[in-house]
C-alpha positions as a Markdown table, in Angstrom:
| # | Residue | x | y | z |
|---|---|---|---|---|
| 1 | Met | 174.8 | 115.9 | 169.3 |
| 2 | Lys | 172.8 | 117.9 | 166.7 |
| 3 | Arg | 172.3 | 121.6 | 167.0 |
| 4 | Trp | 169.0 | 123.2 | 167.8 |
| 5 | Arg | 167.1 | 124.6 | 164.9 |
| 6 | Ile | 164.6 | 127.4 | 165.6 |
| 7 | His | 161.7 | 128.2 | 163.3 |
| 8 | Arg | 159.4 | 131.1 | 163.8 |
| 9 | Glu | 156.3 | 131.9 | 161.8 |
| 10 | Asp | 153.2 | 134.1 | 162.6 |
| 11 | Gly | 153.8 | 134.0 | 166.4 |
| 12 | Ala | 154.4 | 130.2 | 166.4 |
| 13 | Val | 157.8 | 128.8 | 167.4 |
| 14 | Arg | 159.3 | 125.4 | 166.6 |
| 15 | Leu | 162.5 | 124.2 | 168.3 |
| 16 | Glu | 164.0 | 121.2 | 166.5 |
| 17 | Leu | 166.6 | 118.9 | 168.0 |
| 18 | Gly | 166.9 | 116.2 | 165.3 |
| 19 | Arg | 163.6 | 114.3 | 165.2 |
| 20 | Leu | 162.4 | 115.8 | 168.5 |
| 21 | Trp | 160.4 | 118.9 | 168.0 |
| 22 | Phe | 159.0 | 121.3 | 170.6 |
| 23 | Val | 156.2 | 123.4 | 169.1 |
| 24 | Arg | 154.4 | 126.4 | 170.6 |
| 25 | Cys | 151.2 | 127.3 | 168.7 |
| 26 | Ala | 150.5 | 130.9 | 167.8 |
| 27 | Pro | 148.0 | 132.7 | 170.0 |
| 28 | Pro | 144.5 | 133.0 | 168.5 |
| 29 | Arg | 144.0 | 135.9 | 166.2 |
| 30 | Pro | 141.2 | 138.4 | 166.9 |
| 31 | Gly | 137.9 | 136.9 | 165.9 |
| 32 | Ser | 139.1 | 133.3 | 165.6 |
| 33 | Ala | 139.3 | 130.4 | 168.0 |
| 34 | Gly | 142.8 | 129.4 | 166.9 |
| 35 | His | 145.0 | 126.9 | 168.8 |
| 36 | Pro | 145.7 | 127.1 | 172.5 |
| 37 | Asn | 148.9 | 128.9 | 173.3 |
| 38 | Cys | 150.8 | 126.0 | 174.7 |
| 39 | Trp | 153.9 | 123.8 | 174.1 |
| 40 | Met | 153.6 | 120.5 | 172.3 |
| 41 | Val | 156.2 | 117.7 | 171.9 |
| 42 | Ala | 156.4 | 116.0 | 168.5 |
| 43 | Trp | 158.6 | 113.0 | 167.5 |
| 44 | Arg | 159.2 | 113.0 | 163.7 |
| 45 | Arg | 159.3 | 109.5 | 162.2 |
| 46 | Arg | 161.3 | 110.5 | 159.1 |
| 47 | Leu | 158.2 | 110.3 | 157.0 |
| 48 | Pro | 158.4 | 112.3 | 153.7 |
| 49 | Glu | 156.8 | 115.7 | 153.5 |
| 50 | Trp | 153.6 | 115.9 | 151.5 |
| 51 | Asp | 154.0 | 116.9 | 147.9 |
| 52 | His | 151.5 | 116.8 | 145.0 |
| 53 | Glu | 153.6 | 114.5 | 142.8 |
| 54 | Ser | 153.9 | 111.8 | 145.5 |
| 55 | His | 150.2 | 112.2 | 146.3 |
| 56 | Glu | 149.2 | 111.6 | 142.6 |
| 57 | Arg | 151.5 | 108.5 | 142.4 |
| 58 | Leu | 150.0 | 107.1 | 145.5 |
| 59 | Lys | 146.5 | 107.8 | 144.3 |
| 60 | Thr | 147.2 | 106.1 | 141.0 |
| 61 | Ala | 148.8 | 103.1 | 142.8 |
| 62 | Arg | 145.7 | 102.8 | 145.1 |
| 63 | Ala | 143.4 | 103.0 | 142.0 |
| 64 | Val | 145.3 | 100.3 | 140.2 |
| 65 | Ala | 145.4 | 98.0 | 143.3 |
| 66 | His | 141.6 | 98.5 | 143.7 |
| 67 | Ala | 141.0 | 97.7 | 140.0 |
| 68 | Glu | 143.1 | 94.5 | 140.3 |
| 69 | Trp | 141.2 | 93.5 | 143.4 |
| 70 | Val | 137.8 | 94.1 | 141.7 |
| 71 | Tyr | 139.0 | 92.1 | 138.6 |
| 72 | Gln | 140.1 | 89.2 | 140.9 |
| 73 | Lys | 136.8 | 89.3 | 142.7 |
| 74 | Ile | 134.9 | 89.2 | 139.4 |
| 75 | Lys | 137.0 | 86.3 | 138.3 |
| 76 | Asp | 136.3 | 84.5 | 141.6 |
| 77 | Glu | 132.6 | 85.1 | 141.2 |
| 78 | Glu | 132.7 | 83.9 | 137.6 |
| 79 | Tyr | 134.5 | 80.7 | 138.8 |
| 80 | Ala | 132.0 | 80.3 | 141.6 |
| 81 | Thr | 129.1 | 80.8 | 139.2 |
| 82 | Glu | 130.6 | 78.3 | 136.7 |
| 83 | Ala | 131.1 | 75.7 | 139.5 |
| 84 | Arg | 127.6 | 76.2 | 140.8 |
| 85 | Glu | 126.1 | 75.8 | 137.2 |
| 86 | Thr | 128.2 | 72.6 | 136.8 |
| 87 | Ala | 127.0 | 71.3 | 140.1 |
| 88 | Glu | 123.4 | 72.1 | 139.1 |
| 89 | Arg | 123.9 | 70.3 | 135.7 |
| 90 | Glu | 125.4 | 67.3 | 137.4 |
| 91 | Ala | 122.6 | 67.2 | 140.0 |
| 92 | Ala | 120.0 | 67.5 | 137.2 |
| 93 | Ala | 121.7 | 64.7 | 135.3 |
| 94 | Asn | 121.9 | 62.6 | 138.5 |
| 95 | Thr | 118.2 | 63.3 | 139.1 |
| 96 | Ala | 117.3 | 62.3 | 135.6 |
| 97 | Gln | 119.4 | 59.1 | 135.9 |
| 98 | Ala | 117.9 | 58.3 | 139.3 |
| 99 | Ser | 114.3 | 58.7 | 137.9 |
| 100 | Arg | 115.3 | 56.4 | 134.9 |
| 101 | Leu | 116.6 | 53.9 | 137.4 |
| 102 | Arg | 113.4 | 54.1 | 139.5 |
| 103 | Ala | 111.3 | 53.7 | 136.3 |
| 104 | Ile | 113.3 | 50.6 | 135.3 |
| 105 | Asp | 113.0 | 49.2 | 138.9 |
| 106 | Gln | 109.2 | 49.7 | 138.7 |
| 107 | Leu | 109.0 | 48.0 | 135.3 |
| 108 | Leu | 111.0 | 45.1 | 136.5 |
| 109 | Ala | 108.9 | 44.9 | 139.7 |
| 110 | Gln | 105.7 | 44.9 | 137.6 |
| 111 | Arg | 107.0 | 42.2 | 135.2 |
| 112 | Gly | 108.2 | 40.1 | 138.1 |
| 113 | Lys | 104.8 | 40.3 | 139.6 |
| 114 | Lys | 103.1 | 39.4 | 136.4 |
| 115 | Leu | 105.4 | 36.5 | 135.7 |
């Protein structure tokens, strides 16, 4: 079993038994609300402590991931726009072809009536 570790700072006390921490907040200072003077239980999950270098690396990684997401979204929108334009061109071509076929049918119908 691990030994207890005791940490005192500005009236606060922290008793550590491995990942299980018992923390007593410091009493409020004169003129400030502060924390309630009570015991709290904390279970540390072995997460790293905050440091500026790790924060900057994470910030950069998030920015890169966001930029890649935006780039992919733009590419998807360009593909969708291109597909929509192709479909519109095909529809226009089909419409033009359909009107030509209707005109030919009308001419044939008129000639057939005249003959």
